[in-house]
C-alpha positions in Angstrom: 0.0 0.0 0.0 3.0 2.2 -0.4 3.6 3.2 -4.0 6.4 5.5 -5.4 7.5 7.0 -8.6 10.9 8.1 -9.7 10.5 10.5 -12.6 13.3 12.0 -14.7 13.4 15.7 -15.3 13.0 18.8 -13.1 9.5 18.9 -11.7 8.2 15.8 -13.6 7.1 13.9 -10.5 5.4 17.1 -9.1 3.4 17.5 -12.3 2.4 13.8 -12.4 1.2 13.8 -8.8 -0.6 17.1 -9.2 -2.4 16.0 -12.3 -3.4 12.7 -10.6 -4.6 14.5 -7.4 -6.7 17.1 -9.4 -8.3 14.3 -11.4 -9.1 12.2 -8.3 -10.5 15.2 -6.4 -12.7 16.1 -9.4 -14.1 12.6 -9.3 -14.9 12.8 -5.6 -12.0 10.8 -4.1 -11.4 11.8 -0.5 -7.6 12.6 -0.4 -5.1 13.8 2.1 -1.6 15.0 1.5 0.3 17.6 -0.5 1.4 18.2 -4.1 4.2 20.6 -4.9 3.7 23.7 -7.0 6.9 25.2 -8.5 6.3 28.9 -9.3 8.9 30.2 -11.7 10.5 33.5 -11.1 12.9 35.5 -13.1 15.6 33.5 -15.0 18.3 34.4 -12.5 16.3 33.1 -9.5 15.2 29.7 -8.2 11.5 28.9 -8.3 9.3 29.3 -5.3 8.2 26.0 -3.9 4.7 25.7 -2.4 2.8 22.8 -1.1 -0.9 22.6 -2.1 -2.5 20.9 0.9 -5.2 18.6 -0.5 -8.6 19.6 0.8 -7.6 23.2 1.5 -7.9 26.2 -0.7 -4.5 27.7 0.0 -0.9 26.5 -0.3 2.1 26.7 2.1 5.4 28.2 0.9 8.2 25.9 1.7 11.1 27.7 0.1 13.1 30.7 1.2 14.6 33.3 -1.1 18.3 33.3 -0.2 19.3 35.4 -3.1 20.5 34.6 -6.7 23.9 33.3 -5.7 22.9 31.2 -2.7 24.0 27.5 -2.7 22.5 26.4 0.6 19.3 24.6 1.3 16.3 26.8 0.5 13.8 24.7 2.5 11.7 26.7 4.9 11.4 24.2 7.8 8.6 26.1 9.5 6.5 26.1 6.3 7.1 22.4 5.8 6.1 21.6 9.4 2.9 23.7 9.0 2.0 21.6 6.0 2.8 18.4 7.9 0.5 19.4 10.7 -2.4 20.1 8.3 -1.9 16.8 6.5 -1.7 14.8 9.8 -5.0 16.4 10.9 -6.5 15.4 7.6 -5.8 11.7 8.3 -8.6 11.9 10.9 -11.1 12.3 8.1 -10.4 8.8 6.7 -9.0 9.6 3.2 -8.9 6.9 0.5 -5.3 7.9 -0.3 -2.5 9.9 1.1 -0.4 11.7 -1.6 2.9 13.1 -0.5 4.8 15.2 -3.1 8.1 13.5 -2.3 10.1 11.5 0.2 13.0 13.9 0.2 16.1 14.7 2.1 14.1 15.8 5.2 12.2 12.5 5.3 15.4 10.6 4.7 16.8 12.3 7.8 13.7 11.3 9.9 11.7 14.5 9.8 9.1 16.1 7.5 6.3 13.7 6.4 8.0 10.6 7.5 5.8 10.0 10.6 2.6 11.0 8.7 3.4 8.3 6.1 4.0 5.8 8.9 0.7 6.7 10.6 -1.3 6.5 7.3 0.1 3.0 6.6 -0.6 1.9 10.2 -4.2 3.2 9.7 -4.6 1.3 6.5 -4.5 4.3 4.2 -2.5 3.7 1.0 0.3 6.2 0.3 1.7 7.4 -3.0 4.8 9.5 -3.2 7.8 10.3 -5.4 11.4 9.6 -4.6 14.6 10.9 -6.3 17.4 8.5 -7.0 19.5 10.4 -4.4 17.0 9.4 -1.6 15.9 6.0 -2.9 18.2 4.0 -0.6 16.9 5.8 2.5 13.3 5.4 1.3 13.7 1.7 0.7 15.2 1.3 4.1 12.3 3.2 5.7 9.7 1.2 3.8 11.3 -2.1 4.8 10.0 -4.0 1.8 6.5 -2.5 1.7 7.1 -0.1 -1.2 6.2 -0.8 -4.8 7.5 1.2 -7.7 4.9 2.7 -10.1 5.8 3.6 -13.7 5.8 7.4 -13.8 3.0 8.0 -16.3 -0.7 9.0 -15.7 -2.2 5.6 -16.7 0.1 3.6 -14.5 -0.5 5.9 -11.5 -4.3 5.7 -12.1 -4.1 1.9 -12.3 -2.2 1.7 -9.0 -4.8 3.9 -7.3 -7.7 1.8 -8.6 -5.9 -1.5 -7.6 -4.9 -0.2 -4.2 -7.6 2.2 -2.9 -11.3 2.0 -2.2 -13.2 4.1 -4.7 -15.5 6.7 -3.4 -19.2 6.0 -3.3 -21.2 7.7 -5.9 
């Protein structure tokens, strides 16, 4: 009940999970989680990263503007933790699926959405996320054999959801 995609190309996994979430929400699927929106800025600046919390009308900024020449981590830990709290509260509503934009460096280090993923799985809620090659070993260690790769295309993602999750009642 733990699926993951590894997509090549900047923002490819974000786009795939966002498209899937939008389609499922439009069909009435009860979802919890976050998808990442990358808001392009000027060519000499990094994009702004925001998490759209599923089931909410607003997004949470998770990046800091450190200037055009900054090389350090741009993650805004306070923004990430705000989104984590909102998603954790949403698990109480009994979603059919938890979508987490990625199992990233923060999760690999034991923070971020790591405990939310664990709680969802313990509660029987399927989880779908993305993982970069750089964090794959940590993710596989965390998942302890429970994770299944999903081909990074819309049809494969949809097939995984339909095979794994209970469809909403119409």
